[in-house]
N, C-alpha and C positions, 0 to 999 in steps of 0.2 A: 889269607888274611886281606882285610878290606884296606884300600887305599883312600884314606880320609883326606879330603881336601878342606883345610881350615877356613881358608879365606872365602872359598865358594859356599860351602856349608854355612858359614856365618852371615855372609850377604843375604842368603835364603832366609835365614832366622831373624836377621834385622828386618828384612822386607815385610815378611809376615808378621812379627811383632808390631811394625807400625800400621799395618793393615788392621791387626787385632785392635790397636788402640782406637783407631776409628770405629770398628765395629762395636769394641767393648763400650766406646762412649755413646753409640747409638742406643746399645741395650740399656745401658745406664739412664739414658734420657728417657726411655720407655718407662723404665721403673720410677725414677725419682719424680717423673711428672704424674705417675698414678698413686704413688705410695705416699702415706703420711710421713713426717720425720721419725716417728716413734717406729711406724713399719719398716722404714729404710734402715734404721738403726739395729732393729731386730734382725733383718737381713745380713747385716755386717756381722752380728753376733753369731749366726748360723755359720757364716764363712769361717769364723775363729774356731767354733766347735768342731767342724769338719778337719780343721788343719790340726787338731790336737789328735784326732783319731788316726789320721793317715799315716802319722809317724811310725806305726808298728810296720807299715809296708816297706820302710825303708831297708828293713832286713833282707827283702828280696831284691829290689831294685839296685841297691848298692853293689852286691856281688854280681848280679846279672851283667851290668854294663862292663864291670872290668874283665869278666870271663868272655863275654861276647867279643869285646875289641881285641881279646888276646887269642882267638879262635877257637874258644871252647863253647860248643852249641848247648847251651842249656836253657834255651828258650821255652820249650814245652815244659820243663821241670818248673821254672819260674812262674808260669802261667797257671799251673796247678797249685803251687804253694800260695799264690794270690788269691784263687777262691776261696782256700782254706782260711787264710789270715782274714779275708774280708767279713766272713761269718762273724769273727771274733770283733771286728771293727764295728759292726752294726750293733752289737749288744752292748759295747762301751759307749757309743753314741746315744743310744736310748737311755742309758742310765744317766749320762752327763746332761743331756737335754731336759730329762724330767725334773733332775734337781735344780737346774738353772731357772726353768720355767716356775717352779714352786717358789724359790728364793726371791725372784724378781716379779712375780705376778704376771707372767707372759702367757700368751696362748699356748697351751701345751701341744694341742694337736698340731699345730704349725711347726713348732719346733721339731717335734718328731717326725714330720713330713719328710724334713730334711735328710732323715736317714736312708731314703731311697737313693740319694746321691753316693753313699759311702761305697758298696760295691762297684760303682761305675768308677769312682775315683781310683779305687784299688787296681782294677784291671788296666785303666787307662795309664796310671803310673807305671805299671810293671811293663806293659807293651811299649811303653816310652823308653825305660831303660833297655828293652832289647834293641830296639831300632837305634836308640842313641850310641849303642856300641859298634855299629857297623854302617849305617848311613845316617848320621845326625840331622840331615835335612829333611828326613821323614817325620821327626819330632815337630819341625815348624808346620808340615802340612796337618798334622794331627791337632795343633794349637789353631790353625786357621779354620778347621772344620768345625771346632768348638764354637768359635766366635761367629762364624757365618750362620751356623745352624740356631745360634741364641737369638737371631734378629727376627726371623719368621715365627718361631717358636714364642718369642715374647710379645710380638705383635698379636697374635692369636689369643694367647692365653692371658696376658696382662692387660693389654690394651682394648682387644676387641670383646672377649668374655669376661674382662674386668674381674678377674679371680684373685687380684692383688697378690699379697706375698705368696700364697700357695700357687700361683700362677708362676711367678718368678722361679720357684724351687723346680716345679715340673719342666719349665724351659730350660733350665740349668741342666736336670736330668738328661733331658731329650738330647741336648747338644752334646754332653759327654759320651751318650750312646752312640751318636754318628762317629765322633773321633775314635770309640773303641772298635767299631767295625772297620774304619779305614785302617787303623794301626794294625789291626789283626791281619788284614789282607796284605799289607806291606811287609808283615814279619813272617809271613807264612813259610819262606824257606829256612827260617830259623827256628821252626817248631816240629821238625821231622822226626828228630831224636826221641828216644823212650825217655819217661820220666826216671831220673836218677835220685833215688831217696838217699844215696850217700851225699850227693851235694846238698839237698835239703838238711841233711844232719850236719854238713859243715857250716851251713849258712846259721843254722840255729846255734850250733856250737860258739861261733865267733860272732853272733847277733850284737853283742855288746859293742863291736866295732862300729857298725853302722848306727846302731841306737846311741850310742856315746855321743855323736855329734847332733843327732835328733835332740839330746837335752836341750841343746842351745837353740834349736829351731822352736822347740816347745816354751823354752822361756821368752824368746823374743815375740811369740804369740800371744802370751799371757796376757799382754797389756789391754787387748780388747775385754776379755773376761774380768780383769782387775778393774777397769775403768767403771764398767757396768755394774760390778758387785759393791764397789765403795760409793758411787755416786747413787745407786739405785734407779738410774735412768739410762735410756738408750738414746736419747736426742742427741747427747754429746757423741756418740758413736755414728750418727747421721753426718754431723758436720766433719767428723774425722775421715769416714768413709768418702764423703765427696771430695774433700781435699786430697785424699789418697788416690783417687781416681784420676785427678789432673796430674800429680807428680809422677804416677805410674808411667807416664810417656818416657820418662828416662830409664826406667828399669828394662823397658823393651830394648833399648840400644845394647844391653848386656848379651843379646842374641848373637851379635858379632863374634863372641868368645865361645859359642857353645861347643864348637867342635875341637876346641882346644884341648880339654880333658882326655877324650878318647884318642887323639893323636898323640898326646904324650904317653899314653898307655900303651899305644901301638908302637911308637918310635922312641929311639933314644935321643932325638935330635930336639935340642931345648931353644934353637933360635926362633922358632915360631913365635914366642912369648912376646918378643920386642915388637914385632910387626904387628901382632893381633892387639896388643895393649895400645899401640899407637892409633890403630883404627878404632878402638874403643873410645879414645879420647876425642876423636874427629867427630864422632856422632854424639857421644854423651854431652859435651860440653855446649853445642848449640840447642840440644833438646832440652837441656836443663834450663837455657835461658828462655825458651819458648814457654815451659812451664810456669816459670816465674813471671815473664812479660804478660802472659795472656791468662793468669792466675784469676782474676777478679772476674773478666767476661766469660771465661770457661765455666766457673761456678754458677754465674747467673744463667748461663745456657742450661746447665743441669736442672737448676730450679733457683729462683730469684731469693729465695731464703737462705741459700747457701753461701751467697755473696760475700757475706762478712768474714767467711772464714780464709779468705785469700792470704793474709799473713800465715796461716797453717802450711799452706802450700809450699812456701820459701823454705821452710826448715824439712819438711818432708823431702822437697826435691834434692836438698843437700845430703840428706841421709841416703837418698837413692843412689845418687852419685858416688858416694864414698862405698855403699854396698855393692854396686857393680865392680868396683875396684877390688874390694875385700874378696868378692866371688872369684875373679880372675886369678888372684894370690892364692887363695885356698885350693881351687881346682890345680893349679899349677904344681903347688906343693905336694898334693896327695897323689897327682898324676905321674911324678917322677918315683913314687916310692914302689919298691919291688918285694917288700916282705911277704906279701901274699903270693908270690910267684912260687916260693919255696913250700912245698907241701909239708916240711918238717918245721916250719916256724912255730914256735911256742906263744904262749900268751905273753911271756916276758919280752920276746921279739917283737910282738905288736905294740906293747906298751911304750917301748923305746923308739917306735917308729913315728913317722910324720901322720899316720892314720890316727894315732892318738894324740900327739903333742898339739897339732894345729886345732882339732875340735876343742881341746882343754882350753886354748885362748878364748874361743868363740863362748864357751861356756861361762868362763869368768865375766865376760862381756855380758852376757845375758843375767847373770845374776846381780851384777852392778844396776843394770837396767832397770830390772824388776824392783829393786830394792829402793831406787830413786823414785820410781813412778809412784809406789805404794807410799813412802813417806811424804813425798811432795804432795799428793793429791789429800792426803788426810790433813796435812798441814792448811793448805789452801781452802780446803772444806770449812775448817775451823775459823777461817778468817772471811767466811760467806762470800767466797771468790765466784764469779759468775761462770755457767758451764762453758761458755766459749773460751774463757781464760783457762779453764782446766785443760781443755784440748789443746789450747797453745802451749802449756807448760808442756804436756804430753809430747808435742812434736819437736820442742825444744830438746828435751830429754834424749829423745831417740837419736837427734842429730848430734849432740855433744859427746854422748857415750861412744858413737860410732868412731868419732875421729881418732883417739889414741890407738885404738884396736886396728884400725886400716893401716895407720903408720907403722904399727909392729909387725904386721904380716909383710908389708913393704919390705921392711928391713930383713925379714927372713928369707923372702924371694931373692933379695940381691945377694946373699949368701949362697944360694944354689944355682943362679943362672948369671953369666957373664954380665950380659947387658939387657936390659930391660925397658929402657924408656928412650925415645928420641925427643929430648927437651927442646931442641929447636922448632920441630914440627908442631909440637904441643903449644908452644908459645905462640906460633902463628894462629893456631885454632882459638885460642884465647882472645887475641888481639881482635881477628876478624868478628868473632861473636860479640865482643863489646861495641865494635864499630857499627854492626848491623841492628842489633837489637836495642841498645840504648834509645837511638832516634825512634824507632817502632814503638816503644813504650809510651813516649812522650805523645806520639801520634794517636795512638789508642784511647789515651787518657783525655786528649782535646777534640778528637774528631769522631770516634766511635759511638754511635748512639745505640744505647740500650733499650731495645725493643721487647716486649712482653712475648710476643709471637715468635717461637722458636725458628719458624720457616723463614722470618724476614731477618731475625738477628744473625743465625748462624751464617748465612752466605756472607754477611758484611764482615764477619769476625774471620771467616776464612780466607779473605782477601789479604788482610794483614799478615795472617800466618804464612801464606805462600809468599808473599813478598820477602819475608824474613826468612824462609828456607832457600829461596831463590838467589837472594843477596849473598848469604853465607857461602852456599855452593860456588857461586861466580867468583867471589873474592878470593876465597881459598884456592880456587882454580888459577888464578892470576898470580898468586904469590909463593904458591907452594907446588914445588916439583913433584913431591910424593902423591899429592892429590891428583895432577895430572896423569900420572902413571897409573893410578888406581882407577880412575875415570876410564882410561883407554883399555884396560884389562877387563872392565865391567862391559864396555863396548863390545870388545872382541869376544867375549863369552856370550854376550846375546846375538851376535851375527853367527856364531857358531851354532847356537841353538836353533 
């Protein structure tokens, strides 16, 4: 059995996540500066369609991680099943893409081209699940390889060859191919056993367990399709995608908790949650402040036409922050569930377990979210509301719906874990964030010069970002003993390496 190190793997995931934000923004800059708003909106739509198709892969990756973490070598079986499932995924994508292209009068060939990413998505997700179960840090390396490969591929295909949206699709496919190769090499020790068709039979029999929470994911990702279908435009998607790019900085801080789930599967020790959640707050709070403080200049850097979407970033950042917490609560609850360890567990046993209860909560959340989006957009369209205001409503809905469900998951976690939060430390992180980033916001508003040239503007913007990060790290180091211990542990790890 592996000895998963939660903080070590989490720090690697966080570091890679933050590097990925930088590389992701570079790729987005390449795309947004070369594509029109409609093309960028179509790019966001393709991403949404891919997320619908990949849900079926969850049947494989869900059980694979749980089995690998508990010492059951089912890697080769999972990879075989992924290949079979991906063929079905391609067919589903083609049908959906063709119908959407006809309904919205979009370029059918470009939408169908996105299908080349489907099998790579499947294989990458399955290999990620295999590596996640025994060495979570490998998952981070896979993510990094995707982001690093995107940049040269994007420069060549989108910027130099000027292939537009088709180039962005091909660049993404190349990046995921690189990740598949890397993760395949890392997972080779878990691919030695023969294919176990009994395992596949079991996964399919209980496929409703992983597919059930997949309903929640599906509902939460329907917003892209709903917005474009009701409004008949992809321009609003472009504003949303640009704002989401900036707020996604917060989502990357969730990487600090990446190893918590397999660790809880591997071990009965539950004290890891409190320390891990405190670390999440340490990073998520200031990076939320960064997203909000620099929303306007960051959007300007992507493309000046997206600058007006800065208010959207505020609500998407709030949603990302709460979603990070919900994800930790969710993984903690299903990580301590042991119903699948017993081979004699029946459907009734699974229905009574946390593997069913927790996803049910998220499905209810998804239904409320979808209903509010549909009803709200229809009403606002009847009032001739501007497209940007529709996007604003969209972002507010996402944030507001997230609040009560995050609170309820927190309540469930408190019932199953003795202690989950260090309030004193978290308060210090909030105070430090406000003390540093409120002055920086006013400095950028009064002194940052908005230059059209990205090569002139971006270095000036990064000066303020670096000052903010350095100020937060320095202040928390001075006032918080946990931070000092944390920094010393990181230094010790680096020296040891």
